[in-house]
N, C-alpha and C positions, 0 to 999 in steps of 0.2 A: 436573825431573819427579819425582824421588824426594821432594823436599821437598813438592811438591804432593800426592803420594800419601799421605805421612805426615800432612799436614794434613787430608786427607780422613778418615783413620782417627780422628784426634783430634777433629774436628768431629762425626763420627758418634757417638762415645762421649759427647761433651759433650751433644749433643741427646738421647741416649738416657737418660743417667744424671744429667745436670746437674753432673758433676764428674769423671767418669772420663777426660775428655780431657786434663786436666792431669797425670794419672798417666801416660798414654801419652807425652805430649810429651817429657819429660826423657829416658826410656830410648831413645826413637826417635832423638832428636837425638844422644845420647851414643854409642849402640851402632850406630845405622843410618847416621848421617852423620859419625861420628867427630869430633863437636864437643866440645871440652873441657867438663867438667861445669859449671864456673863461667860459661863463655860461654853454655852451654845455658840457664842460669837466665834470662838476659835475653831470649833468643829465645822461650822458653816463656811467660814472663809477658806479653810483648807480643802474641804470636800468640793465646794462649788468651784473654787479656783482650779483644782486638778481636773475636774470634769470639763470646765470651760476651755482649759488649755488643749485638751485632746480634740475637742470640737473645733477650736480655732485653727489648729494645724490642718485638720481635714478641709476646712473651708478655704484656708490659704492656698492649698494645692489646687483648688477649683477656681481660684482668683475671684472669690466672692467678697473678699474683705477690702474695705477702703483703708489701705495701710497708713497713709499720711494722717488721717483723722484718728485712727486707732493709737498710733504712737504718741501723737501730741496729747490726746485725751488721757492715755494710760500713764505717761510720765508725770503729767500734772497730778493725776490721782495718787501716784506714789508719794508725792509730797504731802497730800492731804490725809491719806489713810492713817499714818501714825498719830497725827493730831487728833483725829476722831477716836482712835483707839484709847488714847490717854484720857480723853474727855469721858468716854463711855464707862471707864472704871469708876469714875467719881459720881456717876448718876445711879440712883436706886433702880433696881430691876423693873419695878412697876412703871416708873416714868419712862424708862427706855422702851418698853413694849407699847405703851400708849402713844408715844411720839412716833414710833415705827408705823403704827396703824393709821394715824392721822396723815402722815406723809403719803402713804399709799393712796388714801382716799383723794387727796388733792391732785395727785398726778393722774389717777384713773379718770377723774372728772374731766380733766383737760384733754386727755387722749380721746375719750369718748366723744366729746364735743367736736373735736377736730375731725374725727372719722365720719361723723354724721353731717356736719355743716360744710366741711371742705375735704371730701374724700380724695381729691386730687393731691392734697398735701401729704397723703400717706404713700404717695408714689415718688415723685421726684420734681425738683425745680431746677431747670437747666439754664445755665448762663450762656449768653451769646459769645461768639468767637471774638469779634473785634468791635463790638458796639457797646456803649455804656448807657444804661437806662437810669437816669437820676432817681426814678421812683423805686428802683431796686434797693437803694440805700436804706430805705425804711422797711424792707422785707427781711427775709432770712439772712443771717450773718454770713452763711456759707452757701455756695451753689456748686453745681457740677457742670462740666463741659458737655457739649453734645455727644462726646464719645463715652461719657459716663464717669470721667475722672474728676476728683475734687479740685475746684479752683481755689487754691490756698492764698487768700489775700491777707494783709496785715490785720484787718478787722476780724476775719475768720479765725486767724491764729490766736488772737487775744481772747476771743469768746470761747474757743475750744479750751485754752489753758485755764481760764477762770472757771468754766463749767467743770473741767476735770478736777481741779483742786476741791471745789465744792462737793463733787461726787465722791472724791476720795475721803473727805472728812465724814460725810454721811455713811459711807461704806464701813469705815473703821468704827464709827459710833454704833451702828446697828448690826454689825457682824454679817454684812451681806457683800456679795461681789459688786453690787451697784448696778446690775443690769436693769433693774426696774427704774433707775434714773438715767442710765446710759442710753437705752433704747429711745425713750421720749426725747432726750437731748439730741440724738443723732437724727431723729425724724423732724423735730421742731426747729432745731438750730442749724444743723448741718445740711438739712434738706435731702437726706438720703431716703430712698424708698424703703418701706418696711422690710422687704426681702433682702436688702443690702445692709440695713441697720442691724438686723439680727446677727449675721455672722461677724460683722465688725465689732459688735458689743462683746462677743465671746472672747476676742483677743484682749479687749480693754479690761474685761472682768479678770482674765488670767493675770494680767500685769498688776492690777490693783490688789488682787487677792494675795499675791505673793508678798507684797509690801505689808498688807494688813496682818497676814499670818506671822511674818517675822516680827512685827511690832508686838503682837500678842505674846509670842514666845519669849521675846527679850524682856517683857515686863514680868517674867517669872511665873506666868500662869500655865497650868498643865494642858496638854492636848490629849483628849481621850481617843487613842488610836483604835481601841476596840469598837468604837462607834464610827470613827472617821473612815477606816478602810472599807467596811461593808457599804457605807454611804457612797463612797467613790465608785465601787464596783457596780452598784445598782444604778448610779448616775450615768455611767458610761453606756449601759444597756438602754436605759430610758432615753438618752440623748439620740441614739441612733434611730429610734422610732419617731421621736419628736421632729427630727430634721426631715425625715421622709414626708411626714404629714404637712409640715410648714410649706413645702413646695407646692402643695395642692390648694392652698388658701390664698385668696386675693389680699392685697395689702390692707385695705380698709377692714376686711373681715378679721384678719389677724390682729389688727390694732384693737378692734372691739373686744375680741376674745381676751387679749392681754389685759384690757381695762376691767373686764368682768372678773377675771381671776384675782386681780388686785383688790377689788371691792369685796369679794367673798372672804378672802383671807383677812382683810382689815376688819370687817364686821365681826368675824369669829374672834379675832384677837381682842377687840374692845369688849365683847361680851365676857370673855374669860377673865379679863382684868377687872372689870366692874363688879362681877359677881363672885370673885375669888374670895 
């Protein structure tokens, strides 16, 4: 029942923010269910990945996913996830959790600053049809056309691939789907509005999580199905509620909420690790 409840929280956060669920999963498993951090990695990847996949399929049917960005990002993440998983095994659990918390604080600060100072960036940056603005070369790497489709230039593709590999490594390392990295990347680098970045991130999370879970299992580590299955079931129910609420929030508001969630979990994790 506790695993089911925690899955509900994770799914709700995933549906609301497109990535916060993976942030909650590891601390809930470690501090709420007393699962060792390295074992929590596998449970988190499998549960968050399965929940994200169902959410991604639903959003794909509604054409809310930027498919080109998701595929490039996800496939690059598939390369990085096993590398991160191998590195994570070699790190002490304490170092793993502290690094996880510090990374969350850095990303949260950047997201909050952007939402406050440049709320327009939480929506969309559109590219012109047939004109080129030299000043745009120093702006976001990727832009979208007036119709809302991603303009995939060589610069955009390279940045997506590099960011995807980095996200994959960090996802495999910390046992998360990577949504807390993917959503900021889609907003800050790909220039997607928050409401489009959230469903796109769900597909990327699903792709990367499959790779990370396979790497986890192939390394000979067990997967606690008794915890994973209720986690997934709760996650699916929570996601349905989170998706409904996300449609009622403006982009900058959703971005601020995402940042606050990250800060709260990061501070809790640091306190637990310092006073343990």
